Phi, psi and omega in degrees: 000133181286138182295144175277177181295338180279304184283350174299319180289332175297326177288336183232078189297342179270358184281175177293135181292152180304135183201173177301320180298320180296316179296320178299323179297315178300315180295321181296318178294325179292318184286321186271333185225004180059035172289127186271090184287350174283337182251332184252132175282115181264113183258105188263122174047054180289163179285169178299313179301322180295322179290322174303311183301313182293319179299318182289327182277320192251349187242127183293136173086358179278151181200164174259126181276174184298334180273354180098355179286154175271124176264131180220161180242142183262013178078210186294328181268117179248016177200177180292161179240075186298331180289346180256010179279135179225149174236131179293126179276108183219162194298324188290332184241352190304319184285343181266329188293141175275090182284142180155216184293336181272305182255095181267131177287152174289116188257152177200148175303151186278007177227150175239126178286133179215086184070220184283346182249169176242136176266121182264123180238149179288155185304319183297321179295321182293320177301319180292329178297317178297318177304314182296324178297313180294320180296317180295324178296319179294315180295319178302318179295313181301326179287348176272351183279153173286329181215143171229160186244142174239124177241123177253135180197180183243152170244117181106119182280339177279114187295342177295332187238008186295136178247134178273130184235133174245132177248127175244118188215168184255351184245136176297325177301316179294321180296316179294321178303309182285335172298324177285321189275333174275162176281126190278121179289157172286166178301322180294320179295324179296329181297331185240026186280129171224126189284145168277322179230147178233134175252123173257108183255103174247046192301331181279356178252130186282156168289158174279112185295344180269357171292133186304133176092351178278130181261350179198189177279002179254138176215126175236107189233142179237137177239107184284341177282311180278349180058054180220158176225139181233131180241127176227141169079011172211133178257011177290117188294334181299340178297325179292312180303311183285336173296316176299321179298317178298321176302316180291327176295338176268306188296316189292308180291319186289317188260340186229358185055038177251137185270123177268138188225134171273090189204160165261167180205144173219170185227133180279173182297339178265006177092001180286134184253136173240134178247131182246119171262148177173145176280175181303133176090000182267347177109015184301312180287317183297314186284334178282340176276091186237123184298340181269358184222152179277137178277121173276320178180162187253356188209323189224126182218166172230144179248115185256191177283352181240345182163214186233139173227149175282142177279328194254161175260004181208186179236151181231086190265142172289142185248350184297126181076009182295141175212157178294331182285315185282317184223073185298325182298314180290316182302317182283346178279349182273088183214192183306128183105339178277154178244115173271135186240118173063029175269164180248136181224160178291128185294339181266303183280339184065019175282130183281137174261098185286351177268354183275116180251027182304315182278320181187155169287338187269050174288144188219163170220133176250125181216153178299144185295336179290350174288347173271122189302320185257029176291144178269106182247126355294156188275064180222140170240134177274010178249144174284153180303141171269329182224138172242129183239119175266116183267139172220155175238091185273107182282350176282340179077022184250346175275140181297151175303327178209136176222146176264128188256143168283165177303324180289319176295324178298316178298317181298311183284333174293315178294323182291314179056057188271141162205181182251141168264124189281150175299140178093349181282337178220153176301134177089351178272107185253348176214161182305136180245135178291133177238129181239133179222104187306136182061019184055030187200025191309317183296345187250354185291139175260327183252171178298139182306325182296333179294317177289322182296319178295320178297318180296314181299320178298318181291322178300315180291318182297320186254010176051055184272137172280133180240140186224149170251114185246120181261115178264012183273221192268149178232152178086325180186179180280173182296333181256004183235025173100004179282176178226151178296136180304122182305139182300329180296327178286320178298319179291327176295320176298315178299319178299322179290327175294313183292329179283345183090354184292323184292328178294337181265356186290165173279145184234151172234156182277133176264111190299163181072300177277346179052045180263133174288121183243130179292145179276344177206154177206130182304129177084004181233129177304129186299329182291342180283340189285335178242110185304328181295324182282338183254007185292128181236354184288156177284340177288156182290124179298314182299320179296318180294320178298315181298317179303313182291320180300318179298318179297319176302311184292323177296318179296320187286345178302333180296337185244000188296331182291341180250003181269145177282160181304323182289330176288319176299325180289344179278355179289157176303144180259107183260000000 
């Protein structure tokens, strides 16, 4: 017999007690999504211990590690599926969305066969039909479960722009993940909670590959008109997090003229804010975790007319190679309440081996931001950034460790979003490959990259922000020609000089081809390291390596050149 709403809480003593609000939630799910609460036990906003209990009892492969974190597996998908992302093409958002390789509309032939005749429907209606098919498939699956979980939370710490998000899912692991990643409402707020957006996660159930427009059994779709997201065919929890991020990339600029940023951010003791942009592996999380500064957030932010706020209530840190010595803040945050994803641990001691990439290189941990000792709670700063740092990891060893950027150069490098893909990470990759991701966030962008870049440039000029290009990659030579990764102590010394204001006052020389201003000295850093040409030790031609990278930059930027201003085009490398 299925538990009723009263004895359901007895099964989950940490959950929200039966109340008028709880009953309203059940009715709301029934009315909006036909969730059958007479057959399915709806577990609303349960406690962390209750989610642990359910994960251990009902989900294969879950365990508690020696530090107290919950270990879970995401199945066959251990990363995002960007090729399976779809956006419903509908009238309210169609003119704003950046359609193309990132935001693919749900496609369907413009006719439906129905006996001897054909029913002709307009394209927008057809896109919505595919959406309804996927949504119904997800709801049907959720209705076959004995229990489903509802997690209510907020996206955005600034209450002026805060979005209410509801997650409906079938796995306790997913529920705990989003409980950590969303901002957690108070008990009083939960009593009156009504979502702006709803995520239906039926990830363990595949999409129908014969539905028009589906490229695989995985489908991650967002509908900005209905304000819903549907996940099928992937149990990777990061799809929910990044789905919310895409919503903010749409809602904030379009409706509030607020700039959404894929960045970490911290604040110094004097209130100065630094924002770090960077792709995976460039040091965004590591460098923003600074014992001398408060962490605002590690991944997603918005820049308003008054300052900066974090979008999330937690952090989602990469764990591969993690150690207490290198990243103590993250290491110590992995405790009871945290979710470890796809890590390997000793079956007896339950100690995690963070160097083991047997399941994936993309091992992760999701934990509440308050698990970081020097987190700034609430995660809002009323100050505009003083410094913006664009991070790159150049495996060719030709970009300077630090360069000071003009607003035009900032726009160029922000649009470029460059880092290196290392040799050996994929079959056929024999030397470092340039990787470009516009705005350092291409898979999550809702609007054209130039729209965000123009907003960023305006804010930099308005608030007189210093902008920097910081290379955490190789120095002396490339990764395959004898170079070494720039020591973290030197990178931190550069950051200290930026935060003290000393680096902005330093003498600079021009770095040819890229025309980047490079300091001639920086406290705590060997001067020969600051200019790659002076520290080059490889047998390969330095000029040739610089030219190769410059050509790749320019070829990539051709995609955006028609919307770039002449001064931004002039900031490109001169080959």
